[in-house]
C-alpha positions as a Markdown table, in Angstrom:
| # | Residue | x | y | z |
|---|---|---|---|---|
| 1 | Met | 0.0 | 0.0 | 0.0 |
| 2 | Tyr | 1.0 | 3.5 | -0.7 |
| 3 | Leu | -0.2 | 6.4 | 1.3 |
| 4 | Leu | 1.7 | 9.4 | 0.0 |
| 5 | Pro | 1.4 | 13.2 | -0.4 |
| 6 | Ser | -2.2 | 13.1 | 0.9 |
| 7 | Thr | -2.4 | 9.7 | -0.8 |
| 8 | Leu | -3.2 | 6.2 | 0.1 |
| 9 | Val | -1.8 | 3.9 | -2.5 |
| 10 | Phe | -2.3 | 0.2 | -3.0 |
| 11 | Leu | -0.7 | -2.3 | -5.3 |
| 12 | Ala | -1.9 | -5.9 | -5.6 |
| 13 | Ala | -1.5 | -8.8 | -7.9 |
| 14 | Tyr | -4.5 | -9.7 | -10.2 |
| 15 | Thr | -5.3 | -11.2 | -13.6 |
| 16 | Gly | -8.1 | -9.5 | -15.6 |
| 17 | Thr | -10.3 | -11.9 | -17.5 |
| 18 | Ala | -14.0 | -12.1 | -17.7 |
| 19 | Ser | -14.4 | -15.9 | -17.3 |
| 20 | Ala | -13.3 | -18.2 | -14.5 |
| 21 | Gln | -9.6 | -18.8 | -14.6 |
| 22 | Thr | -7.7 | -21.8 | -13.1 |
| 23 | Asn | -4.2 | -21.5 | -14.6 |
| 24 | Phe | -2.1 | -18.6 | -13.7 |
| 25 | Pro | 1.4 | -17.6 | -14.7 |
| 26 | Pro | 4.2 | -18.2 | -12.2 |
| 27 | Gly | 4.4 | -15.6 | -9.4 |
| 28 | Val | 0.8 | -14.6 | -9.6 |
| 29 | Ile | -1.0 | -16.7 | -7.1 |
| 30 | Ala | 0.0 | -16.5 | -3.4 |
| 31 | Thr | 1.3 | -19.8 | -1.9 |
| 32 | Gly | 1.6 | -18.8 | 1.7 |
| 33 | Thr | -1.0 | -19.1 | 4.5 |
| 34 | Gln | -3.9 | -16.7 | 5.2 |
| 35 | Gly | -2.3 | -15.3 | 8.4 |
| 36 | Val | -3.4 | -16.0 | 11.9 |
| 37 | Thr | -5.7 | -12.9 | 12.1 |
| 38 | Asn | -7.6 | -13.7 | 9.0 |
| 39 | Pro | -10.6 | -16.0 | 8.2 |
| 40 | Pro | -9.6 | -19.0 | 6.2 |
| 41 | Lys | -11.2 | -17.6 | 3.0 |
| 42 | Pro | -13.0 | -14.4 | 1.9 |
| 43 | Thr | -16.5 | -14.4 | 3.4 |
| 44 | Met | -19.5 | -12.1 | 3.0 |
| 45 | Gly | -21.9 | -11.2 | 5.8 |
| 46 | Thr | -19.5 | -11.4 | 8.7 |
| 47 | Ala | -20.4 | -9.5 | 11.9 |
| 48 | Ile | -19.6 | -5.8 | 12.4 |
| 49 | Asn | -16.5 | -5.6 | 14.5 |
| 50 | Gln | -14.8 | -2.2 | 14.5 |
| 51 | Thr | -12.0 | -3.6 | 16.7 |
| 52 | Ser | -11.1 | -6.4 | 14.3 |
| 53 | Met | -7.5 | -7.2 | 13.6 |
| 54 | Ala | -8.2 | -9.2 | 10.4 |
| 55 | Arg | -5.9 | -8.4 | 7.5 |
| 56 | Leu | -7.6 | -9.9 | 4.5 |
| 57 | Leu | -8.5 | -7.6 | 1.6 |
| 58 | Ser | -10.9 | -8.5 | -1.2 |
| 59 | Val | -11.0 | -6.3 | -4.4 |
| 60 | Asn | -14.0 | -7.3 | -6.5 |
| 61 | Ser | -15.9 | -4.2 | -7.7 |
| 62 | Val | -16.5 | -0.5 | -7.3 |
| 63 | Asp | -18.7 | -1.2 | -4.2 |
| 64 | Asp | -17.0 | -4.3 | -2.9 |
| 65 | Phe | -13.3 | -3.7 | -1.9 |
| 66 | Cys | -11.2 | -3.3 | 1.2 |
| 67 | Leu | -8.3 | -1.1 | 2.2 |
| 68 | Phe | -5.5 | -1.3 | 4.8 |
| 69 | Ala | -5.5 | 1.4 | 7.5 |
| 70 | Pro | -4.4 | 1.7 | 11.2 |
| 71 | Pro | -6.2 | -0.1 | 14.0 |
| 72 | Thr | -6.1 | 3.1 | 16.1 |
| 73 | Met | -5.5 | 6.8 | 15.2 |
| 74 | Gln | -1.8 | 6.9 | 14.2 |
| 75 | Asn | 0.5 | 7.6 | 11.3 |
| 76 | Ile | 0.8 | 4.9 | 8.6 |
| 77 | Ser | 4.6 | 5.0 | 9.1 |
| 78 | Asp | 4.1 | 3.9 | 12.7 |
| 79 | Ser | 1.6 | 1.1 | 12.0 |
| 80 | Glu | 2.7 | -0.6 | 8.8 |
| 81 | Thr | 3.3 | -3.9 | 10.3 |
| 82 | Phe | -0.1 | -4.2 | 12.0 |
| 83 | Glu | -2.5 | -2.3 | 9.6 |
| 84 | Val | -6.0 | -3.9 | 9.5 |
| 85 | Ala | -8.6 | -4.5 | 6.8 |
| 86 | Trp | -11.4 | -2.0 | 6.3 |
| 87 | Cys | -14.1 | -3.1 | 3.8 |
| 88 | Thr | -17.0 | -1.4 | 2.0 |
| 89 | Lys | -19.2 | -4.4 | 2.9 |
| 90 | Gln | -19.5 | -6.7 | 5.9 |
| 91 | Arg | -16.9 | -9.3 | 4.9 |
| 92 | Asn | -13.8 | -11.1 | 5.9 |
| 93 | Asn | -14.3 | -10.4 | 9.7 |
| 94 | Ala | -12.9 | -6.9 | 8.8 |
| 95 | Arg | -13.8 | -3.5 | 10.0 |
| 96 | Leu | -16.5 | -1.7 | 8.0 |
| 97 | Ile | -15.7 | 1.5 | 6.1 |
| 98 | Pro | -18.4 | 3.9 | 7.4 |
| 99 | Asp | -20.9 | 5.2 | 4.8 |
| 100 | Gly | -19.9 | 8.7 | 3.8 |
| 101 | Thr | -16.2 | 8.1 | 4.1 |
| 102 | Leu | -15.7 | 7.7 | 0.3 |
| 103 | Thr | -16.5 | 10.6 | -1.9 |
| 104 | Gly | -15.4 | 9.2 | -5.3 |
| 105 | Val | -14.2 | 5.8 | -6.5 |
| 106 | Ser | -13.1 | 4.5 | -9.9 |
| 107 | Phe | -12.8 | 0.8 | -10.5 |
| 108 | Ile | -10.7 | 0.1 | -13.7 |
| 109 | Lys | -10.5 | -3.2 | -15.6 |
| 110 | Thr | -7.6 | -3.9 | -18.0 |
| 111 | Asp | -6.2 | -7.0 | -19.7 |
| 112 | Ala | -3.4 | -7.1 | -17.1 |
| 113 | Tyr | -4.8 | -5.9 | -13.8 |
| 114 | Val | -7.7 | -4.2 | -12.0 |
| 115 | Gln | -7.2 | -1.0 | -10.2 |
| 116 | Val | -9.4 | 0.8 | -7.7 |
| 117 | Tyr | -8.7 | 4.4 | -6.6 |
| 118 | Gly | -10.6 | 7.0 | -4.9 |
| 119 | Tyr | -11.1 | 10.0 | -2.6 |
| 120 | Gly | -12.6 | 10.5 | 0.8 |
| 121 | Asp | -12.2 | 11.4 | 4.5 |
| 122 | Phe | -9.8 | 8.8 | 5.7 |
| 123 | Thr | -9.5 | 10.2 | 9.2 |
| 124 | Arg | -12.6 | 8.0 | 9.6 |
| 125 | Leu | -10.2 | 5.1 | 9.1 |
| 126 | Asn | -7.8 | 6.2 | 11.8 |
| 127 | Ile | -5.4 | 8.0 | 9.4 |
| 128 | Pro | -4.5 | 11.4 | 11.0 |
| 129 | Phe | -5.3 | 14.6 | 9.1 |
| 130 | Gly | -2.1 | 15.6 | 7.3 |
| 131 | Asp | -0.4 | 12.2 | 7.4 |
| 132 | Phe | 1.3 | 11.9 | 4.1 |
| 133 | Gly | 1.4 | 8.2 | 4.2 |
| 134 | Gly | 3.4 | 5.0 | 3.7 |
| 135 | Glu | 3.5 | 1.9 | 1.7 |
| 136 | Leu | 2.0 | -1.5 | 2.4 |
| 137 | Asp | 3.1 | -4.6 | 0.4 |
| 138 | Pro | 3.8 | -8.3 | 0.9 |
| 139 | His | 7.5 | -7.8 | 1.4 |
| 140 | Gly | 8.3 | -5.3 | 4.2 |
| 141 | Ala | 11.6 | -4.4 | 5.8 |
| 142 | Leu | 11.9 | -7.9 | 7.3 |
| 143 | Gly | 10.3 | -9.8 | 4.5 |
| 144 | Asp | 7.2 | -10.7 | 6.6 |
| 145 | Gly | 4.9 | -8.2 | 4.8 |
| 146 | Asn | 3.4 | -4.9 | 5.7 |
| 147 | Pro | 1.1 | -5.7 | 7.4 |
| 148 | Ile | 2.4 | -9.0 | 8.7 |
| 149 | Gly | -0.1 | -11.6 | 7.7 |
| 150 | Gly | -1.8 | -9.4 | 5.2 |
| 151 | Asn | -3.4 | -11.0 | 2.1 |
| 152 | Val | -5.4 | -9.9 | -1.0 |
| 153 | Thr | -8.1 | -11.8 | -2.9 |
| 154 | Ser | -10.2 | -11.0 | -5.9 |
| 155 | Asn | -13.1 | -12.8 | -7.6 |
| 156 | Ile | -12.8 | -10.9 | -10.9 |
| 157 | Thr | -11.4 | -13.9 | -12.7 |
| 158 | Gly | -14.5 | -15.9 | -11.9 |
| 159 | Ser | -13.7 | -17.3 | -8.5 |
| 160 | Asp | -11.9 | -16.1 | -5.3 |
| 161 | Gln | -8.2 | -16.2 | -5.7 |
| 162 | Asn | -5.3 | -15.2 | -3.4 |
| 163 | Phe | -2.8 | -13.1 | -5.2 |
| 164 | Ala | 0.9 | -12.9 | -4.5 |
| 165 | Glu | 1.9 | -9.3 | -5.2 |
| 166 | Trp | 0.1 | -6.3 | -3.7 |
| 167 | Met | 0.6 | -2.8 | -2.2 |
| 168 | Asp | -1.7 | -0.6 | -0.2 |
| 169 | Tyr | -6.0 | 11.4 | 4.3 |
| 170 | Asn | -7.8 | 11.9 | 1.2 |
| 171 | Gln | -6.8 | 9.7 | -1.7 |
| 172 | Phe | -6.0 | 6.0 | -2.2 |
| 173 | Cys | -5.2 | 3.7 | -5.0 |
| 174 | Leu | -5.0 | -0.1 | -5.3 |
| 175 | Arg | -3.9 | -2.3 | -8.2 |
| 176 | Val | -4.3 | -6.0 | -8.4 |
| 177 | Cys | -2.2 | -7.6 | -11.2 |
| 178 | Thr | -2.5 | -11.2 | -12.1 |
| 179 | Thr | -1.4 | -11.3 | -15.7 |
| 180 | Ala | 2.3 | -12.1 | -16.3 |
| 181 | Asn | 4.5 | -13.0 | -19.2 |
| 182 | Ser | 8.2 | -13.1 | -20.1 |
| 183 | Thr | 8.4 | -9.3 | -20.2 |
| 184 | Tyr | 6.0 | -8.2 | -17.4 |
| 185 | Ser | 5.9 | -10.2 | -14.2 |
| 186 | Ala | 3.3 | -9.6 | -11.5 |
| 187 | Ala | 6.1 | -8.3 | -9.3 |
| 188 | Ala | 7.1 | -5.8 | -11.9 |
| 189 | Met | 3.6 | -4.6 | -12.6 |
| 190 | Cys | 3.1 | -4.2 | -8.9 |
| 191 | Trp | 6.5 | -2.9 | -8.1 |
| 192 | His | 6.7 | -1.8 | -4.4 |
| 193 | Glu | 9.8 | 0.4 | -4.1 |
| 194 | Leu | 8.5 | 3.8 | -5.3 |
| 195 | Asp | 6.9 | 4.8 | -2.0 |
| 196 | Glu | 7.4 | 8.6 | -2.5 |
| 197 | Met | 6.0 | 8.9 | -6.0 |
| 198 | Gly | 2.3 | 8.8 | -5.3 |
| 199 | Cys | -0.7 | 7.3 | -7.0 |
| 200 | Gln | -0.6 | 9.2 | -10.3 |
| 201 | Phe | 3.0 | 8.0 | -10.9 |
| 202 | Val | 2.7 | 4.4 | -9.7 |
| 203 | Met | -0.9 | 3.8 | -11.0 |
| 204 | Pro | -1.4 | 6.4 | -13.7 |
| 205 | Gly | -4.9 | 7.0 | -15.1 |
| 206 | Asn | -7.8 | 9.5 | -15.1 |
| 207 | Tyr | -8.0 | 10.9 | -11.5 |
| 208 | Asn | -10.7 | 13.5 | -12.4 |
| 209 | Phe | -13.5 | 11.4 | -10.9 |
| 210 | Asn | -14.1 | 12.8 | -7.4 |
| 211 | Asn | -17.8 | 12.9 | -6.5 |
| 212 | Thr | -18.3 | 10.1 | -9.1 |
| 213 | Phe | -18.5 | 6.3 | -8.6 |
| 214 | Glu | -17.6 | 4.5 | -11.8 |
| 215 | Thr | -16.5 | 1.3 | -13.4 |
| 216 | Cys | -14.3 | 1.6 | -16.6 |
| 217 | Glu | -12.2 | -0.4 | -19.0 |
| 218 | Ala | -8.7 | 1.0 | -19.6 |
| 219 | Glu | -5.4 | 0.5 | -21.4 |
| 220 | Val | -2.6 | -1.3 | -19.6 |
| 221 | Ala | 0.1 | 1.0 | -18.2 |
| 222 | Tyr | 3.8 | 0.1 | -18.2 |
| 223 | Pro | 5.1 | -1.3 | -14.9 |
| 224 | Pro | 5.8 | 1.5 | -12.4 |
| 225 | Gly | 9.1 | 3.2 | -13.2 |
| 226 | Trp | 9.5 | 1.6 | -16.6 |
| 227 | Tyr | 10.4 | 3.7 | -19.7 |
| 228 | Pro | 10.7 | 2.2 | -23.2 |
| 229 | Thr | 13.9 | 3.2 | -24.9 |
| 230 | Ala | 14.0 | 1.4 | -28.2 |
| 231 | Thr | 12.3 | -1.4 | -30.2 |
| 232 | Val | 14.4 | -3.7 | -32.3 |
| 233 | Asp | 12.9 | -6.6 | -34.3 |
| 234 | Gly | 9.7 | -6.3 | -32.3 |
| 235 | Thr | 11.5 | -6.4 | -28.9 |
| 236 | Thr | 11.3 | -3.3 | -26.7 |
| 237 | Ser | 14.0 | -2.4 | -24.3 |
| 238 | Phe | 13.4 | -0.4 | -21.1 |
| 239 | Ser | 15.1 | 1.8 | -18.6 |
| 240 | Thr | 13.9 | 1.6 | -15.0 |
| 241 | Phe | 13.7 | 4.4 | -12.4 |
| 242 | Ala | 14.9 | 3.5 | -8.9 |
| 243 | Gln | 13.9 | 5.9 | -6.1 |
| 244 | Phe | 16.8 | 7.7 | -4.5 |
| 245 | Phe | 17.5 | 7.3 | -0.8 |
| 246 | Thr | 20.3 | 7.1 | 1.7 |
| 247 | Gly | 20.5 | 5.1 | 4.9 |
| 248 | Val | 22.7 | 3.3 | 7.4 |
| 249 | Gly | 23.0 | -0.5 | 7.3 |
| 250 | Thr | 22.9 | -2.8 | 10.3 |
| 251 | Asp | 26.7 | -2.7 | 10.1 |
| 252 | Gly | 26.7 | 1.0 | 10.7 |
| 253 | Val | 27.9 | 1.8 | 7.1 |
| 254 | Ser | 26.1 | 4.5 | 5.2 |
| 255 | Tyr | 24.8 | 3.7 | 1.8 |
| 256 | Thr | 23.1 | 5.5 | -1.2 |
| 257 | Val | 20.9 | 3.8 | -3.8 |
| 258 | Gly | 18.7 | 4.9 | -6.7 |
| 259 | Asp | 18.7 | 7.6 | -9.3 |
| 260 | Thr | 19.5 | 11.2 | -8.4 |
| 261 | Val | 17.2 | 12.6 | -11.1 |
| 262 | Thr | 13.5 | 12.0 | -10.4 |
| 263 | Pro | 11.2 | 11.7 | -13.5 |
| 264 | Ser | 8.3 | 14.2 | -13.6 |
| 265 | Ala | 5.7 | 11.7 | -14.8 |
| 266 | Pro | 5.3 | 8.1 | -15.9 |
| 267 | Phe | 5.9 | 7.3 | -19.6 |
| 268 | Met | 2.2 | 7.3 | -20.4 |
| 269 | Thr | -1.2 | 7.8 | -18.9 |
| 270 | Pro | -3.6 | 5.0 | -19.9 |
| 271 | Ser | -6.9 | 6.1 | -21.3 |
| 272 | Ser | -10.2 | 4.7 | -19.9 |
| 273 | Ser | -13.4 | 4.0 | -21.7 |
| 274 | Asn | -16.9 | 2.4 | -21.4 |
| 275 | Cys | -17.4 | 3.9 | -18.0 |
| 276 | Gln | -20.6 | 3.0 | -16.1 |
| 277 | Thr | -21.5 | 5.3 | -13.2 |
| 278 | Thr | -23.6 | 4.7 | -10.0 |
| 279 | Ser | -24.9 | 7.5 | -7.8 |
| 280 | Thr | -23.1 | 6.3 | -4.7 |
| 281 | Ile | -21.9 | 3.2 | -2.8 |
| 282 | Ser | -23.3 | 2.3 | 0.6 |
| 283 | Asn | -23.4 | -0.6 | 3.0 |
| 284 | Gly | -26.5 | 0.8 | 4.6 |
| 285 | Val | -25.1 | 0.3 | 8.2 |
| 286 | Ala | -25.7 | 3.3 | 10.5 |
| 287 | Leu | -22.8 | 2.7 | 12.8 |
| 288 | Glu | -23.6 | 5.7 | 15.0 |
| 289 | Ser | -27.1 | 4.4 | 15.7 |
| 290 | Leu | -25.5 | 1.2 | 16.9 |
| 291 | Gly | -23.2 | 3.2 | 19.3 |
| 292 | Ile | -20.2 | 2.5 | 17.0 |
| 293 | Thr | -17.9 | 5.0 | 15.4 |
| 294 | Gly | -16.0 | 4.3 | 12.3 |
| 295 | Ala | -12.5 | 5.0 | 13.7 |
| 296 | Ser | -11.5 | 3.6 | 17.0 |
| 297 | Ser | -9.9 | 5.8 | 19.7 |
| 298 | Gly | -6.2 | 5.6 | 20.2 |
| 299 | Ala | -3.0 | 7.7 | 20.6 |
| 300 | Thr | -3.0 | 10.8 | 18.5 |
| 301 | Ala | -0.2 | 10.9 | 16.0 |
| 302 | Ser | 2.3 | 13.7 | 16.1 |
| 303 | Gly | 2.1 | 14.6 | 12.4 |
| 304 | Pro | 3.1 | 13.7 | 8.9 |
| 305 | Lys | 6.2 | 11.6 | 8.3 |
| 306 | Ala | 6.8 | 12.3 | 4.6 |
| 307 | Thr | 6.5 | 15.3 | 2.3 |
| 308 | Gly | 5.3 | 15.6 | -1.3 |
| 309 | Ala | 6.1 | 13.1 | -4.0 |
| 310 | Gly | 9.6 | 13.2 | -5.5 |
| 311 | Thr | 11.1 | 15.4 | -2.8 |
| 312 | Gly | 13.6 | 12.9 | -1.7 |
| 313 | Lys | 12.3 | 12.7 | 1.8 |
| 314 | Ser | 10.7 | 9.5 | 2.9 |
| 315 | Tyr | 9.8 | 8.0 | 6.3 |
| 316 | Gln | 10.8 | 4.5 | 5.3 |
| 317 | Thr | 11.8 | 2.3 | 2.4 |
| 318 | Val | 11.2 | -1.3 | 2.0 |
């Protein structure tokens, strides 16, 4: 997940086909366990539990998806390893995204991935006002995932599948990529090391949809940070952008990695088409009438940990 310059960003692995799919390219389907906090499989109609620690996301449609967010009010940078699932519907034993949180959502289908991105008041999901974010993915600094035990499923291929590669205020974006070939692996299409670049760089598309809820088809973007340089005999070569940062290793030795020049934009912005709109999305649950608030109480975070995209300042790299 990315949550950057006022942005919550997700990447996840998914394959876009209309019919049920049983054979997937290597590296697409997750092979690990569901995680001890999660139900054994994606499940609709589970009880409302705004203190749940479940970490299973499902990404199925414009009105049926989940996001990772903190369990109590705190910066993403301080809660990456134990973020929890918040869903638009009662599912997966997850917390429920309160009606009115989301002000615009676009659900995009392509031949290589699906992508959901949107706007809203994410202080209602325990993200402090002004927190510029973080990145959630199945890797993490220790290789155990951010959050630990987090998983992503989608039924867009015809049945629920667990996908291997994924990443997760006022804006979010989530991509689920399951198509892979010899040029574009699922890991490349859902690359997780550009945590300062923000949604419009990592998952380019039409972001002029706030106050609209839509489902569209779209072109396939190049993997994040990939730039075609030449095509010879039908084969395209690419350069890749690596985010610049410095740090100190466990041995106390300073290191510098990445490119010193940050590109201003991705190579191309995919166009969308065949958009179908709906007036709003709602789960119909009045949490306040049940004596439940959307966000749970907790320690107040001290402020943002990162600045705008491409500034060379980041709270953490993974």
